[in-house]
C-alpha positions as CSV (number, residue, x, y, z in Angstrom):
1,X,132.1,56.1,28.4
2,X,129.9,56.1,31.4
3,X,127.3,58.8,31.0
4,X,128.0,60.0,34.5
5,X,131.7,60.7,33.9
6,X,133.1,63.6,32.1
7,X,135.6,63.2,29.3
8,X,138.2,64.6,31.7
9,X,137.4,61.9,34.2
10,X,137.5,59.2,31.6
11,X,140.7,60.3,29.8
12,X,142.6,62.1,32.6
13,X,145.1,64.9,32.2
14,X,147.9,62.7,30.8
15,X,145.9,61.5,27.9
16,X,144.6,65.0,27.2
17,X,148.2,66.3,27.3
18,X,149.3,63.5,24.9
19,X,146.4,64.3,22.6
20,X,147.4,67.9,22.4
21,X,151.1,67.0,22.0
22,X,150.4,64.8,19.1
23,X,148.1,67.4,17.6
24,X,150.8,70.0,17.6
25,X,153.3,67.5,16.0
26,X,150.8,67.2,13.1
27,X,150.4,71.0,13.1
28,X,154.2,71.3,12.6
29,X,153.9,69.1,9.5
30,X,150.9,71.0,8.1
31,X,151.9,74.1,6.1
32,X,148.4,75.5,6.2
33,X,148.2,75.4,10.0
34,X,151.9,76.0,10.8
35,X,151.8,79.4,9.1
36,X,149.2,80.5,11.7
37,X,151.8,80.4,14.4
38,X,154.5,83.1,13.9
39,X,156.4,81.9,17.0
40,X,159.0,79.2,16.4
41,X,158.1,77.4,19.6
42,X,154.6,75.9,19.7
43,X,154.8,75.0,23.4
44,X,152.8,78.1,24.5
45,X,150.0,77.2,22.1
46,X,150.2,73.6,23.2
47,X,149.8,74.6,26.8
48,X,146.8,76.9,26.0
49,X,145.0,74.1,24.1
50,X,145.7,71.6,26.9
51,X,144.3,74.0,29.5
52,X,141.3,74.8,27.3
53,X,140.5,71.1,26.7
54,X,140.9,70.2,30.4
55,X,138.4,73.0,31.1
56,X,135.8,72.1,28.5
57,X,136.1,68.4,29.2
58,X,135.2,68.8,32.9
59,X,138.5,69.4,34.7
60,X,139.9,72.3,36.6
61,X,139.1,75.8,35.4
62,X,142.7,76.9,35.1
63,X,142.1,78.1,31.6
64,X,139.4,80.5,32.8
65,X,141.6,81.8,35.6
66,X,144.5,82.5,33.3
67,X,142.8,83.6,30.0
68,X,139.2,84.4,30.8
69,X,136.2,83.2,28.8
70,X,137.4,81.2,25.7
71,X,135.5,83.2,23.1
72,X,136.8,80.8,20.4
73,X,135.4,82.5,17.3
74,X,136.5,85.9,18.5
75,X,140.0,84.7,19.4
76,X,140.4,83.0,16.0
77,X,138.6,85.6,13.8
78,X,141.9,87.1,12.6
79,X,142.5,84.0,10.5
80,X,140.6,83.0,7.4
81,X,139.0,79.7,8.3
82,X,137.2,78.0,5.5
83,X,136.0,74.5,4.9
84,X,139.5,73.4,3.8
85,X,141.2,74.9,6.9
86,X,138.5,73.2,9.0
87,X,139.3,69.9,7.4
88,X,143.1,70.3,7.8
89,X,142.6,71.1,11.5
90,X,140.2,68.1,12.0
91,X,142.6,65.8,10.2
92,X,145.4,66.8,12.6
93,X,143.2,66.3,15.6
94,X,141.8,62.9,14.4
95,X,145.4,61.7,13.6
96,X,146.4,62.8,17.1
97,X,143.5,60.8,18.5
98,X,144.8,57.8,16.7
99,X,148.0,58.0,18.7
100,X,146.4,57.5,22.1
101,X,144.3,54.7,23.5
102,X,140.7,55.9,23.7
103,X,137.5,53.8,24.1
104,X,135.1,53.9,21.1
105,X,132.3,55.9,22.9
106,X,134.8,58.4,24.2
107,X,136.4,58.7,20.8
108,X,132.9,59.4,19.3
109,X,132.2,62.1,22.0
110,X,135.6,63.7,21.2
111,X,135.0,63.6,17.4
112,X,131.5,65.1,17.8
113,X,132.9,67.9,20.0
114,X,135.8,68.7,17.6
115,X,133.5,68.6,14.6
116,X,131.0,71.0,16.2
117,X,133.7,73.4,17.3
118,X,135.5,73.3,13.9
119,X,132.2,74.0,12.1
120,X,131.6,76.9,14.5
121,X,135.0,78.4,13.7
122,X,134.4,78.8,9.9
123,X,134.4,82.5,9.0
124,X,134.9,82.5,5.3
């Protein structure tokens, strides 16, 4: 990944959308994560994560305009997130990453970001 380009510029919206789509397919197969979504349709959650990732990876700030500051820990504090839940979430995200073509250095940047965020979310 060229150090002058954002992840958004390198991947583009289509790959970010595909990443999120595959992630939520894995969430559907994960009893630990699926139980966190009381709604039957995961499409709204998928759209929120897509807009969030577009924002944090350097794209348009639509997420901020629609939802305000992300406040990730605060928004997720209602759920018990321990090391196991962190690992299940990361496994789903890393498996989703395996479904799309990503250059090695971009993959490493994504993994580092997701690990950092997942560690930050632990509240148990």
